[in-house]
Structures are given as C-alpha cells and as structure tokens.
C-alpha positions, 0 to 999 in steps of 0.5 A: 203676142201682138196684144202683149206688145201693144200692152207694153207700148201703152204702158210705156207711153203712159209712164213717159206721159206721167214723167213729162207731166211731172217735169213740166209741172207749171206751179208747185207750192208747199207750206210748213208749220211748227208750234211749241207751247209750254206751260208750268214752270216755264211758259213759252210759245213759238210759232214758225210758218213758211210758204215756198212756191215754184213756177215753171213756164216756157220762158220763165222759172220763178221762185217765191218765199214767205217765212215768219217766226214768232216767239214769246217767253216768260221773263223776269223784269225788275223781279217781276215775271212777265211774258215778253216777245223774244223773236219776231221775224218776217222774210219775203223774197222772189226771183224770176229767171228768164230762159235764154236759147239754152234754157239752163242759161237764164237772166234773173231778177231778185228782190227781198225784204226782211223785218227782224224786230230783234236784229240790228236792223229795222228792215233790210231790203235788196234788189239784184239782177244778173246771171243764173245757171242751172248746172244740172238736173237729173232724177236724183239731184239738181244744182244752180247758182246766181250772181250779179250786181244789186242794191241794198236799202237798210235801216238800222235800229236805235240802240241804247248801250250799257253806259246810256249812250244812244246809237241813233237809227240810220238808213244805210244803202249802196251797191252790192254783189249778190251770189247764191247757190241751190242744191237739192238731193233726192235721197230716196222716194220719201227723203230729200236734202236741200242746201241753199246759200246766199251772200250780199257783199256791200261796202258797209255790210255783208249779209249771208244766209244758209238754209239746210234742210232734210225732209221725210214724207209721212203720208201722201202730201204730208212730210216732216222737215228738220232745218237749220237756218243761219243769218250773218251780218258783218256790221252790227250794233255793239250789243248784237250778235253777228250770227243768228241760228234757227233750228226747227222741226216742222210739218210740211204740206204740198198743195200742188 
C-alpha cells in the first residue's frame, strides 16, 4: 500500500514538473516552407518561407517573425513568352513585452519592416510602444492585445499610369496608432487554430493585416499548415489594389 502511494506521488510530481517545464519553455522556434513548381503548358514557381520565434523570460516575453514570398510565372510580353517575377515580398517584425508586477500586464516595443516589390510602396516600416495585456491563457486557448502610439516611415513606388503620366516616388512619414490582437485555440492534441490582427492608423494611410491559420501535426515535430494572409492599405496608387490576399499550404517544423 505504501509503495502504491509512493509511486502515485512520484508520478504526480513528474507530471507536474513536465507541465511546468512546458509552460516555462524559455525559447521556441518553428519554420515553415512551401514550394510549387509547374511545367508544361504553364510554367510557374512559387516559394514561401517563414520563421517565427517566441522567447519567455522572467521579465520579458518576446516575439519575432521573418516571412518571405517569391513567385515567377510565364507571361506574354509583346507576343513573346517570357518568365517574369510576379511576387517578391519580405516582412520582418519583433515585439518585446516587459512584464510588470502582474506578469499579464506589460509594456511593449514593436518594430517592423516590409519590402513588397509589387505593392504601392518600395518599403514600409513601423515602430510603436504602448500597452500589452494577456487577457487569458489556459490549456486550450489564449488571447492578448496591444495598443499604443508609434511612427511610420514609408516610401511609395514610382508609377506610370495608362496615359503616360508618371507619379513620382515619395517618402511618407508620420505618427500612427497601432493596435493588435492575437488569439490561439488548441482544438485537439494535434490541431491548432490561430488568428492575428493588426492595424496601424495614420493621417495618410491605414495599414491592416490579418493572418488566419489552421495547423495539424503529421508526425513528431512536423505539421501541415493552411493559412490566409490579408494585407490592406487605404492609400494606394491608382493602378494598385488596396487588398492583397495570400493563401498557402506549407509544412511546418518545430525546432524547439
């Protein structure tokens, strides 16, 4: 009887230790990759890669993102078929959250840089500071938000309109208010849903982004992920769309 009680206590202690280790994991990182190549009547090459990392320390909670997309298609120019790059985009961001006496209440600093060759901007960059609040985190879900003032520094792309008019490139900068939401739901032991929303409201342009994803574990550290990314700018060139949508199916590997 004593051996049985002792064995139960040891098992409980090990389980508690394992859970605590999982909750206080200091660093986690995952990378995703997608590749589509078609040949024959239609020739295309699409490559998508993304790295996300999270760092959890006693006083800091930090997130990093590096996202890239490249696409090349066979197009007809002056009755001649040629290969042409049709998408080329790189996005990087980082957010550091400093925990106050209540660790769910934080002060954040955020920075991002985006270079999208086929948008209305040569690049878009943002820095912001403010308040971050983790409303809840339990075994199945978590939700947090950030809000605060910031500054954007963007450069528009030179555009030639259909009538030959040239709209020159210019630098646009100014104060913004940035807001962001992050929701995660562990549907089961092998499936996770994530929704991230952000908006940067300025006098000249409002930049918003939505990333919706559903991932399913295949084996071990390898998962498959379906995601929809939407980027929206209110102030774009006359021959550019305000909304860019990207739908992707990628393989995800969890390194740590």
